[in-house]
C-alpha positions in Angstrom: 0.5 -0.2 0.5 1.7 3.3 -0.7 1.9 5.7 1.6 1.0 9.6 1.6 2.9 12.2 2.0 1.8 15.7 2.6 4.4 19.0 1.6 2.6 21.9 3.4 3.8 24.6 5.5 1.4 27.9 5.7 3.7 30.4 4.6 4.2 31.2 0.8 7.6 31.1 -0.3 9.2 28.6 0.9 9.7 26.1 -1.7 7.3 23.9 -0.9 6.0 23.1 -4.6 9.4 23.2 -6.3 10.2 20.4 -3.5 6.9 19.2 -4.4 8.1 19.0 -8.2 11.5 17.6 -7.4 11.3 15.3 -4.8 8.2 13.1 -6.5 10.7 13.4 -9.9 13.7 12.4 -7.7 12.2 9.2 -5.7 10.2 8.7 -9.7 13.9 8.0 -11.2 14.6 5.3 -8.4 11.9 3.3 -9.8 9.3 4.2 -7.2 5.9 4.9 -8.4 5.2 8.3 -7.8 2.2 10.4 -8.0 1.8 14.1 -7.2 -2.0 15.3 -5.8 -1.9 19.2 -6.6 -3.8 21.0 -4.0 -3.0 24.5 -5.0 -5.7 26.7 -6.9 -2.9 28.3 -8.1 -1.5 25.2 -10.5 1.7 25.9 -10.5 2.6 21.8 -9.3 0.6 21.4 -12.3 1.9 23.7 -14.9 6.0 22.7 -13.0 5.7 19.2 -15.3 4.5 20.4 -18.5 0.7 20.3 -18.3 -1.6 23.2 -19.8 -3.8 23.5 -16.5 -5.7 26.0 -18.3 -6.6 23.2 -21.3 -7.9 20.8 -18.6 -11.9 20.1 -18.8 -11.3 18.5 -15.4 -9.4 18.7 -12.3 -9.2 17.8 -8.4 -12.2 20.0 -7.7 -14.4 17.9 -10.4 -13.1 14.8 -8.7 -13.7 16.7 -4.5 -17.9 17.4 -6.0 -18.3 14.3 -6.9 -18.2 15.1 -10.9 -15.9 12.8 -11.6 -13.7 9.4 -10.8 -10.1 10.1 -9.9 -9.3 6.9 -12.3 -10.1 9.5 -14.8 -8.5 12.5 -13.6 -4.4 11.0 -13.2 -2.5 11.5 -16.3 1.2 11.5 -17.2 4.0 14.2 -16.4 7.4 15.0 -18.1 9.1 13.2 -15.1 9.7 9.4 -16.0 6.6 7.7 -13.3 5.1 10.8 -12.1 1.8 11.3 -12.8 -0.4 14.1 -11.4 -3.6 15.1 -10.3 -4.2 18.8 -11.2 -5.5 21.2 -9.6 -7.1 24.7 -11.1 -8.4 27.9 -10.5 -11.8 26.5 -9.8 -10.0 25.1 -6.6 -10.5 28.7 -4.8 -13.7 29.1 -4.1 -14.1 25.2 -2.9 -13.9 26.1 0.9 -17.6 28.0 0.4 -18.9 25.3 -1.0 -17.7 22.6 1.7 -18.1 24.6 4.6 -21.6 23.1 5.5 -20.6 19.6 4.0 -18.4 16.8 5.7 -15.8 17.5 4.6 -12.4 15.7 6.3 -12.1 12.6 4.5 -13.1 13.7 1.1 -9.4 13.5 -0.2 -8.6 10.2 1.6 -11.7 8.4 0.5 -10.3 9.2 -3.0 -6.8 8.3 -2.4 -7.6 5.5 -1.0 -9.2 3.9 -4.6 -5.8 4.1 -6.0 -3.2 4.3 -3.2 -2.2 0.1 -4.2 -1.2 2.1 -7.7 2.0 4.3 -6.3 4.8 3.7 -4.4 4.0 6.9 -3.1 1.1 9.6 -3.0 2.8 13.1 -2.4 0.5 16.2 -1.7 1.1 19.9 -2.9 -0.3 22.2 0.1 -1.6 25.4 -0.3 0.2 28.1 1.7 -2.7 28.3 3.8 -4.4 26.5 6.6 -7.9 26.0 5.3 -9.8 23.1 4.4 -8.0 21.6 1.4 -4.4 21.8 3.8 -6.4 19.9 6.0 -8.2 17.7 3.7 -4.5 16.9 2.5 -3.5 16.5 6.3 -5.9 14.1 7.2 -4.8 12.3 4.1 -1.6 11.7 5.2 0.9 9.3 6.5 3.8 11.6 7.0 4.4 15.1 6.6 7.4 17.1 5.2 7.4 20.5 6.5 9.9 22.8 4.1 11.5 25.9 5.5 13.3 28.5 3.9 16.5 29.4 5.2 15.8 33.0 6.1 14.9 35.7 9.4 11.5 34.7 9.6 12.0 31.3 8.8 9.8 30.6 12.3 7.3 32.7 11.9 3.8 31.0 12.1 5.3 28.2 13.1 3.9 27.5 16.5 0.0 27.5 14.7 1.6 25.0 11.8 2.3 23.0 14.8 -0.9 23.5 16.7 -3.0 22.6 13.6 -0.7 19.4 13.2 -1.8 18.5 16.6 -5.7 19.6 15.9 -5.7 16.9 13.3 -3.8 14.3 15.3 -6.2 14.1 18.0 -9.3 14.7 16.2 -9.2 12.9 12.6 -5.5 11.4 12.1 -3.9 9.6 15.0 -0.7 8.3 12.6 -0.1 11.6 11.8 3.8 11.6 11.8 6.2 14.8 11.0 8.8 12.9 8.8 11.4 15.8 7.9 11.6 19.3 8.1 13.8 20.3 4.7 16.2 24.1 5.0 15.1 24.8 1.0 16.6 28.0 -0.4 20.1 27.8 1.4 23.3 29.5 1.8 25.8 27.6 3.6 28.0 31.0 2.7 26.3 33.1 5.0 26.2 33.6 8.4 22.4 34.4 8.6 22.0 31.0 6.9 23.8 28.5 10.2 22.2 30.9 13.1 18.6 30.4 10.7 19.7 26.8 11.3 20.3 26.4 14.6 16.9 28.5 15.5 14.7 25.5 13.7 16.6 22.6 15.8 15.6 24.0 18.4 12.6 23.1 17.5 12.2 20.3 15.2 15.8 18.3 16.4 16.8 16.0 14.4 13.4 15.6 12.9 15.7 18.4 10.0 17.2 16.5 7.0 20.7 16.5 5.9 20.2 17.5 2.9 20.0 21.8 2.6 18.3 22.6 -0.7 20.8 25.1 -2.5 19.6 28.4 -4.0 20.2 27.5 -7.1 18.8 29.4 -10.7 18.1 26.6 -12.8 16.1 25.3 -10.2 14.1 28.7 -10.4 14.3 28.1 -14.7 12.5 24.2 -14.6 9.5 24.5 -13.6 8.8 27.3 -16.2 9.7 24.8 -19.5 7.2 22.1 -17.4 9.9 19.9 -16.7 12.3 18.6 -13.3 15.1 20.0 -12.4 16.7 16.5 -13.6 15.3 17.1 -17.2 17.1 20.4 -17.4 19.6 20.1 -15.6 20.8 17.0 -14.4 24.1 18.5 -13.7 23.6 21.3 -11.7 23.4 22.3 -8.0 19.4 21.9 -7.6 19.8 18.3 -9.3 22.1 16.9 -7.2 20.5 18.9 -3.8 17.1 17.0 -5.2 19.1 13.7 -5.2 20.6 13.3 -2.4 17.3 14.0 -0.5 15.6 11.7 -2.4 17.8 9.1 -1.3 17.4 10.9 2.2 14.1 10.6 2.3 13.6 6.4 1.0 15.7 5.8 4.0 14.2 7.8 6.8 10.7 6.3 5.5 11.6 3.0 4.8 12.0 3.3 8.6 8.1 3.0 9.2 7.7 0.0 7.0 
């Protein structure tokens, strides 16, 4: 049975979508069958893997609203062994539409149908603490938290941890924080090491050894609809996400 992993931080601009795309691609390159679920209405994960979200007749919104089967929405991507459930702007209004419904387990029930088809299902949550992110966390076995190596890195962390505790207490007692990924990391700066030390005070050994460095090629790749491995496989970004993929697989293996 496949493992479901939410990639979540309620702060924007922390490298969440970059990590969703490239960790999925890195794991796929290691022979694992991967599904990436785009839960962000902006659909950057969808377009970042070569799919024109504006040309699609349906996306995850239609599945959540019960208008189409999840099996009919899965698309192949430009990355090896990686399929995607695309998102679109329609998802931005779902908070109001589901407010009076029993929405908590909608995503979990959807993914249960296809879970055995994949080794890993990564859920790219939006940078909010709303209904869609909560659905992702409730459906997941694990959560990964990307944190940018910047001055305000830990801003909102208390709220994030409270949300995870609330999800565990009420909906998903087995949810595990698999790890924290330091992104946009510049080892040459004092700031980066200071931020890392502060993050360690909160998360300790949960921080992955692999740090994702600032890298121009990483920023460029999505505009070409490719993961960093297909766009520039000898770039620093490619090396970083390859190392992170190995570390991820070793860490998740401990929960088999």
